[in-house]
C-alpha positions in Angstrom: 98.3 97.2 -107.8 100.2 99.4 -105.7 101.5 102.6 -106.8 105.0 101.8 -106.8 104.5 98.6 -108.7 102.5 100.4 -111.3 105.4 103.0 -111.6 107.8 100.2 -112.0 106.0 98.5 -114.5 105.8 101.8 -116.7 109.6 102.2 -116.3 110.0 98.7 -117.8 107.7 99.7 -120.7 109.4 102.8 -121.3 112.7 100.9 -121.4 111.7 99.2 -124.5 109.0 101.7 -125.9 109.1 105.5 -125.6 106.2 106.5 -127.6 104.3 107.9 -124.8 104.8 109.9 -121.7 104.8 108.2 -118.5 101.9 110.3 -117.4 99.9 108.8 -120.4 100.0 105.4 -118.6 98.9 106.8 -115.3 96.1 108.4 -117.2 95.2 105.1 -118.9 94.9 103.6 -115.4 92.6 106.6 -114.2 90.5 106.4 -117.4 90.0 102.5 -116.8 88.9 103.2 -113.2 86.6 106.0 -114.3 85.1 103.4 -116.9 84.7 100.5 -114.5 82.9 102.8 -112.2 80.7 104.2 -115.0 80.1 100.5 -116.1 79.2 99.2 -112.6 76.8 102.1 -112.0 74.7 101.1 -115.0 75.1 97.5 -114.2 73.5 97.3 -110.8 76.7 97.9 -109.1 78.4 94.9 -110.5 81.8 95.3 -112.0 82.4 93.7 -115.4 85.1 93.5 -118.0 84.9 96.6 -120.4 85.4 96.6 -124.0 87.9 98.6 -126.0 85.3 100.7 -127.2 84.1 101.5 -123.8 87.5 102.2 -122.5 87.9 104.6 -125.3 84.8 106.6 -124.7 85.7 106.5 -120.9 89.3 107.7 -121.8 87.7 110.6 -123.8 85.1 111.4 -121.2 87.4 111.3 -118.3 90.2 113.5 -120.1 87.3 116.0 -121.1 86.0 116.1 -117.4 89.7 116.6 -116.0 91.3 118.5 -118.2 88.6 120.5 -120.2 89.8 122.4 -123.2 93.4 121.7 -122.4 92.9 117.7 -123.0 93.8 117.7 -126.7 96.8 119.7 -125.9 98.0 117.4 -123.1 97.2 114.4 -125.1 99.2 115.6 -128.0 102.2 116.4 -125.4 101.8 112.8 -124.2 102.1 111.4 -127.7 98.5 110.0 -127.4 97.1 111.0 -130.8 94.8 108.2 -132.1 92.5 105.6 -130.5 95.1 103.1 -131.2 97.6 104.7 -129.1 95.3 104.2 -126.2 95.1 100.3 -127.3 98.9 100.2 -127.7 99.4 101.3 -124.1 96.7 99.0 -122.8 98.5 96.0 -124.4 101.7 97.2 -123.1 100.3 97.1 -119.7 98.8 93.7 -120.3 102.2 92.3 -121.3 103.4 93.5 -117.9 100.4 91.9 -116.3 99.2 95.3 -114.7 95.8 94.8 -116.6 94.0 91.7 -117.3 92.5 90.6 -120.7 89.9 88.0 -122.0 90.7 85.8 -124.7 88.5 87.9 -127.1 90.2 91.3 -126.4 92.3 92.4 -129.6 94.2 95.7 -130.3 91.9 96.1 -133.1 89.1 96.8 -130.6 90.8 100.1 -130.0 90.4 101.2 -133.6 87.7 103.6 -132.5 84.8 105.2 -134.3 85.8 108.6 -133.7 88.8 111.0 -134.5 90.2 111.1 -131.0 91.8 114.6 -130.9 88.9 116.3 -132.5 86.5 114.6 -129.9 88.5 116.4 -127.3 88.5 119.8 -128.9 84.8 119.7 -130.6 83.0 120.3 -127.3 84.7 123.7 -126.7 84.1 125.0 -130.3 81.3 127.5 -130.9 78.3 125.5 -132.5 78.7 124.9 -136.3 82.7 125.2 -135.9 84.8 122.3 -137.4 88.1 121.3 -136.1 90.8 122.4 -138.5 93.6 119.9 -138.4 96.8 121.2 -140.0 99.5 118.7 -140.9 102.4 121.0 -140.6 105.0 119.1 -142.6 102.6 118.9 -145.4 101.7 122.5 -145.3 105.4 123.6 -145.3 106.0 121.4 -148.3 103.1 122.9 -150.1 104.1 126.4 -149.2 107.7 125.6 -150.4 106.2 124.6 -153.9 104.3 127.9 -154.3 107.0 130.1 -153.3 
């Protein structure tokens, strides 16, 4: 698909669903290309359909490779906070006939078995450190109850 057609598809999606920054859709496409290239390299150069889990891992690895320690911050800015968000974007692109799908593909394939944001932060932490996730509204409410 040509860049202009992809951009028009993204604009149509944004007309009905504004959860994600337009750049997130472009990155999903880039991550799919990254994943397809990875899969074909391990498949004797043959392209094949990728699963939701493979795309999630490819998305994560592509983000880490391209954005390094800023990956989690950028994804938060783009509204991509969970594995399911990637699946939502993929299925919105499928609705626009930008991406194809097999009969067996489902949104649930993007549930992911890892914490998406943590997976972008953890590689840059000193060994043994854990990712601290602070839910600001909850923290403010708890502080309000203490004071």
